[in-house]
C-alpha positions as CSV (number, residue, x, y, z in Angstrom):
1,M,26.2,0.1,-27.9
2,R,24.2,-1.0,-24.9
3,S,21.1,-3.2,-25.5
4,F,17.5,-2.7,-23.9
5,L,15.8,-5.9,-23.4
6,I,11.9,-5.6,-23.0
7,T,10.5,-9.2,-21.8
8,I,6.8,-9.8,-21.4
9,D,5.5,-12.6,-19.7
10,T,2.7,-13.0,-22.0
11,E,-0.4,-15.1,-20.1
12,G,-3.7,-15.0,-19.2
13,D,-5.4,-12.3,-17.5
14,D,-4.8,-11.5,-13.6
15,I,-3.1,-14.8,-12.6
16,W,-2.2,-13.3,-9.1
17,S,-5.9,-14.4,-8.6
18,K,-5.3,-17.8,-9.4
19,P,-7.9,-18.6,-12.0
20,S,-9.1,-22.1,-12.7
21,N,-9.7,-21.1,-16.7
22,P,-7.9,-18.2,-17.0
23,E,-9.3,-15.6,-19.6
24,T,-7.1,-14.1,-22.4
25,R,-8.7,-10.4,-23.0
26,N,-5.3,-8.7,-22.3
27,A,-4.4,-9.9,-26.1
28,A,-6.3,-7.1,-27.2
29,F,-4.4,-4.8,-25.2
30,L,-1.0,-5.3,-26.6
31,P,-1.2,-3.5,-29.8
32,R,-0.7,-0.2,-27.8
33,F,2.2,-1.4,-26.1
34,Q,3.8,-2.8,-29.3
35,S,3.2,0.7,-30.8
36,L,4.8,2.5,-28.0
37,C,7.9,0.2,-28.4
38,E,8.4,0.9,-32.2
39,K,8.1,4.5,-31.2
40,Y,11.1,4.2,-29.7
41,G,13.0,1.8,-31.6
42,L,12.5,-1.2,-29.0
43,K,11.9,-4.4,-30.1
44,P,10.1,-6.6,-27.3
45,T,10.4,-10.4,-26.5
46,Y,7.2,-11.8,-25.7
47,L,7.4,-15.1,-23.7
48,V,4.3,-17.2,-24.2
49,N,2.5,-19.5,-22.4
50,Y,-0.4,-21.8,-23.2
51,E,-3.5,-19.9,-22.9
52,M,-2.1,-17.1,-24.8
53,A,-0.8,-19.1,-27.7
54,N,-4.5,-20.6,-27.9
55,D,-6.0,-17.1,-28.2
56,P,-5.9,-16.3,-32.2
57,A,-6.2,-12.7,-31.6
58,F,-2.3,-13.0,-30.0
59,V,-1.4,-15.1,-32.8
60,E,-2.5,-13.1,-35.5
61,F,-0.4,-10.1,-33.2
62,G,2.8,-12.6,-33.0
63,R,2.9,-13.7,-36.7
64,D,2.7,-9.7,-37.7
65,L,5.4,-9.4,-35.1
66,I,7.6,-11.8,-36.6
67,A,6.9,-10.8,-40.2
68,R,7.8,-7.5,-39.7
69,N,11.1,-8.1,-37.4
70,A,9.5,-6.0,-34.7
71,G,10.0,-8.2,-32.0
72,E,10.1,-12.0,-30.7
73,I,7.8,-14.8,-29.7
74,G,9.8,-17.0,-27.0
75,M,8.6,-19.6,-24.4
76,H,6.9,-19.1,-20.9
77,L,5.7,-21.8,-19.0
78,H,2.8,-22.5,-16.2
79,A,3.5,-26.1,-15.3
80,W,-0.1,-26.1,-13.6
81,N,-2.1,-25.7,-16.6
82,S,0.2,-26.3,-19.6
83,P,-0.5,-29.9,-21.1
84,P,0.1,-32.9,-20.6
85,I,-1.6,-32.5,-17.2
86,H,0.1,-33.9,-14.4
87,P,-1.8,-33.4,-11.0
88,L,0.6,-32.7,-8.3
89,T,-1.2,-31.4,-5.6
90,H,-5.1,-31.4,-4.5
91,D,-5.3,-28.0,-6.2
92,D,-2.9,-27.2,-8.8
93,S,-4.9,-24.1,-9.8
94,G,-4.3,-22.9,-6.5
95,H,-1.4,-23.7,-5.8
96,Q,0.6,-23.2,-8.9
97,P,3.1,-25.5,-8.5
98,F,7.1,-24.8,-10.1
99,L,7.7,-27.1,-13.0
100,V,11.1,-27.7,-11.3
101,E,8.8,-29.4,-8.5
102,Y,7.6,-32.1,-11.1
103,P,8.8,-35.5,-11.9
104,E,12.1,-35.2,-14.3
105,D,9.8,-37.2,-17.2
106,E,7.0,-34.8,-16.8
107,I,9.3,-31.5,-16.8
108,R,10.7,-32.8,-20.1
109,K,7.1,-33.7,-21.7
110,K,5.7,-30.4,-20.5
111,I,8.8,-28.1,-22.3
112,E,8.8,-30.5,-25.4
113,F,4.8,-30.3,-26.0
114,H,4.9,-26.2,-25.0
115,T,7.8,-25.6,-27.5
116,R,6.2,-27.4,-30.3
117,F,3.1,-26.0,-29.8
118,L,4.5,-22.5,-30.3
119,E,6.7,-23.1,-33.0
120,D,3.3,-24.5,-35.2
121,R,1.3,-21.9,-33.6
122,F,3.9,-19.1,-34.9
123,G,6.0,-20.9,-37.6
124,V,9.3,-20.0,-35.7
125,K,12.0,-21.7,-33.8
126,M,11.6,-21.1,-30.3
127,L,15.0,-19.6,-28.8
128,S,14.3,-17.7,-25.9
129,H,12.8,-18.8,-22.6
130,R,11.6,-17.5,-19.0
131,S,10.4,-20.4,-16.3
132,G,7.2,-19.7,-14.9
133,R,7.3,-18.1,-11.5
134,W,10.9,-17.6,-11.8
135,A,11.7,-21.1,-10.7
136,F,14.7,-22.8,-12.5
137,N,17.2,-25.6,-12.0
138,A,19.9,-27.7,-13.7
139,F,17.6,-30.2,-15.3
140,Y,15.3,-27.7,-16.7
141,A,18.1,-26.1,-18.4
142,K,19.4,-29.1,-20.0
143,V,16.1,-29.9,-21.7
144,L,16.5,-26.1,-23.1
145,R,19.5,-26.9,-24.2
146,D,18.3,-30.2,-26.1
147,L,15.7,-28.4,-27.6
148,G,17.9,-25.9,-29.3
149,Y,17.1,-23.1,-26.9
150,K,19.5,-20.0,-27.0
151,V,18.9,-18.0,-24.3
152,D,17.4,-17.8,-20.5
153,C,16.1,-15.1,-18.5
154,S,14.5,-16.5,-15.4
155,V,17.3,-15.3,-13.0
156,T,16.6,-12.6,-10.5
157,P,19.9,-11.7,-8.7
158,H,19.4,-11.0,-5.4
159,V,15.9,-12.6,-5.0
160,D,15.4,-15.4,-2.8
161,W,11.8,-17.3,-3.9
162,R,12.1,-20.1,-1.3
163,G,9.3,-18.1,0.8
164,A,7.2,-18.1,-2.4
165,K,5.4,-21.8,-2.6
166,G,4.2,-24.0,-5.4
167,D,3.4,-27.4,-3.8
168,P,2.9,-26.8,-0.1
169,E,4.9,-29.7,0.7
170,G,7.8,-28.2,-1.3
171,A,10.9,-26.2,-0.7
172,G,9.4,-23.2,-2.4
173,G,11.1,-21.5,-5.5
174,T,14.6,-20.7,-6.6
175,D,17.3,-18.9,-4.3
176,Y,19.5,-16.4,-6.8
177,R,21.0,-14.1,-4.3
178,E,24.6,-16.0,-5.1
179,F,23.8,-15.5,-9.0
180,P,25.8,-13.0,-11.4
181,E,24.0,-9.7,-12.1
182,Q,25.1,-9.6,-16.0
183,H,25.0,-12.2,-18.7
184,Y,26.9,-15.5,-18.6
185,W,27.3,-18.7,-20.4
186,M,25.6,-21.1,-18.0
187,S,27.5,-24.1,-16.4
188,E,25.8,-27.5,-17.4
189,R,26.4,-28.6,-13.3
190,N,25.8,-25.4,-11.5
191,I,23.3,-23.1,-13.0
192,A,24.6,-19.9,-10.6
193,L,28.2,-20.4,-12.2
194,P,29.6,-19.3,-15.8
195,G,30.5,-22.4,-17.9
196,T,30.8,-23.5,-21.2
197,S,27.5,-24.5,-22.1
198,S,25.2,-23.3,-25.1
199,L,22.7,-21.4,-23.1
200,L,23.2,-17.8,-22.2
201,E,21.8,-16.9,-19.2
202,V,20.4,-13.1,-19.0
203,P,19.6,-12.3,-15.7
204,M,16.9,-9.7,-14.7
205,T,18.4,-6.1,-13.8
206,I,17.8,-5.9,-10.5
207,I,20.2,-3.3,-8.4
208,N,20.8,-4.1,-4.8
209,R,20.7,-0.7,-3.1
210,S,22.1,-1.9,0.2
211,P,25.8,-1.0,1.1
212,T,28.0,-4.3,0.6
213,F,28.5,-4.4,4.6
214,L,24.6,-4.5,4.9
215,T,23.9,-6.9,2.6
216,R,26.5,-9.6,4.1
217,A,25.0,-8.7,7.6
218,T,21.5,-9.8,6.4
219,Q,22.5,-12.8,4.6
220,A,24.4,-13.6,8.1
221,C,21.4,-12.8,10.3
222,E,19.0,-15.2,7.8
223,R,21.2,-18.0,8.1
224,L,21.3,-17.7,11.8
225,S,17.8,-16.9,12.9
226,G,15.7,-17.1,9.2
227,L,15.0,-13.3,9.2
228,P,11.3,-12.9,7.8
229,D,11.0,-12.4,4.1
230,K,9.3,-8.9,5.1
231,A,11.6,-7.8,7.3
232,R,14.4,-8.7,4.5
233,R,13.0,-6.4,2.2
234,H,13.1,-3.3,4.4
235,V,16.7,-4.0,4.9
236,W,17.8,-5.2,1.7
237,P,15.9,-3.0,-0.9
238,L,15.9,-3.9,-4.6
239,D,15.2,-1.8,-7.9
240,W,13.7,-3.6,-10.6
241,L,13.2,-2.3,-14.4
242,R,9.7,-3.5,-13.6
243,P,6.7,-1.2,-13.3
244,N,4.4,-1.0,-10.5
245,G,2.5,2.1,-10.8
246,S,4.6,4.2,-8.6
247,N,8.3,3.3,-9.2
248,L,9.4,5.3,-12.2
249,N,12.3,7.3,-10.1
250,S,13.4,3.7,-9.2
251,M,13.4,2.5,-12.8
252,L,15.4,5.9,-13.9
253,R,17.6,4.8,-10.9
254,V,18.3,1.7,-12.6
255,L,19.2,3.0,-16.2
256,D,21.8,5.6,-14.3
257,V,23.3,2.8,-12.6
258,A,23.6,0.5,-15.9
259,I,25.1,3.6,-17.9
260,A,27.5,4.3,-15.0
261,Q,28.4,0.7,-14.6
262,N,28.7,0.3,-18.4
263,R,26.7,-2.7,-18.2
264,P,26.1,-4.0,-21.8
265,Y,22.4,-4.6,-21.2
266,A,19.0,-3.5,-19.3
267,E,16.5,-5.8,-19.1
268,F,12.7,-4.5,-18.3
269,M,9.9,-6.8,-17.6
270,T,6.3,-6.7,-17.2
271,H,2.9,-9.2,-17.8
272,S,0.9,-8.9,-20.8
273,S,-1.8,-8.6,-18.0
274,E,-0.5,-5.4,-16.8
275,L,-1.1,-3.5,-19.5
276,M,-5.0,-4.0,-19.2
277,P,-7.1,-2.4,-16.4
278,G,-8.2,-5.1,-14.1
279,G,-5.4,-7.3,-15.5
280,S,-3.3,-7.3,-12.6
281,P,-3.7,-5.9,-8.6
282,Y,-1.1,-3.0,-9.8
283,F,-3.4,-1.9,-12.1
284,P,-6.7,-2.0,-11.9
285,T,-8.2,0.9,-13.4
286,D,-8.3,2.7,-16.7
287,E,-6.5,5.5,-14.8
288,S,-3.9,3.3,-13.4
289,V,-3.1,2.0,-17.0
290,E,-3.0,5.5,-18.2
291,K,-0.3,6.6,-15.5
292,L,1.6,3.4,-16.5
293,Y,1.9,4.6,-20.0
294,R,2.8,8.0,-19.0
295,D,6.0,6.5,-16.8
296,L,6.5,4.1,-19.8
297,N,7.2,7.1,-22.2
298,E,9.3,8.8,-20.0
299,L,11.3,5.8,-19.1
300,F,11.6,4.9,-23.0
301,S,12.3,8.1,-24.0
302,Q,15.5,8.0,-21.6
303,V,16.2,4.3,-22.9
304,A,16.3,5.8,-26.4
305,K,19.3,8.2,-25.5
306,H,21.4,5.4,-24.3
307,F,20.6,2.0,-25.7
308,V,19.3,0.0,-28.8
309,G,16.5,-2.2,-28.8
310,S,17.2,-5.8,-28.9
311,T,14.9,-9.1,-28.7
312,L,16.8,-11.7,-26.5
313,A,18.0,-13.8,-29.4
314,E,19.4,-10.7,-30.8
315,Y,21.4,-10.0,-27.7
316,H,22.4,-14.0,-27.7
317,D,23.8,-13.4,-31.2
318,R,25.4,-10.2,-30.2
319,V,27.7,-11.8,-27.0
320,L,28.4,-14.8,-29.4
321,L,29.8,-12.9,-31.9
322,L,32.0,-10.5,-29.6
323,S,32.9,-13.9,-27.9
324,R,34.1,-15.2,-31.0
325,S,35.6,-12.4,-31.9
326,N,37.5,-12.0,-28.6
327,E,38.8,-15.5,-29.1
328,M,40.4,-14.9,-33.0
329,P,43.9,-13.7,-33.0
330,S,44.4,-10.1,-33.0
331,E,45.9,-9.9,-36.5
332,L,42.3,-11.2,-37.8
333,R,40.1,-9.4,-35.9
334,Q,38.6,-6.7,-38.2
């Protein structure tokens, strides 16, 4: 049976506006979303950053979630406000630098601190992770492996984040255009390649609707002339399993593709603040959130017909069991 993976970047209110001290009012809006997921037998993975792990209401919510085996708590790290604080630019709250832009010793300290902090707050081992602002590299992956993480979901196939800046003097985000679309055991040396490490990469489900020849032509044009990001999006359309208030048909199309291609999973994502009116640019009003829930009801009702709900850690264990089974002599398989 195919797995449906719900991942929520669980973070402060309206991070898009770059607040210096983010509030966490969105924690009060998560029980409604959780109830909807449970209605359809789905098990979200809440990937939690520092300010949300400090919110008593969310901690209570997360502990109850774990006690009922109704979902998973994982790690999400915003480098600019996660201890230990190490100023990287003249305005880290404004620039929101990527963790991969920090010195390696600071990267390790931040990951170690946030991992232990979450484990203390929720009483469970952290196994799943997504990087802040989708930025990832081999050293980051190594630290996760060292700390016992089993699964990462930072990869966004077909997407080039180099146009998104953290440190204004930096090179921008990670270019994922040559990365696999589906899960793979990540190489220790090159995170874009399958390998033999213990970290399972579960990329976001993103469908490239451009014909192959157009994709290749667009990439060639970029290499030759640096095609602007806005122009690239017009000729290289992508469908995400990520609601924006007006893309229900697009998300249903992604499900159809996943089913037609017999993909082993489909991965949905949103931000916790997008479930609250005014918590994001995409859902500014009560009416926009109500429409979101109508869309989610329709989407999840279709999901329930073809997928089984899994947390990221559960999906890792399923993939690991299958890989071990395939390695066994045929006469020993059940």
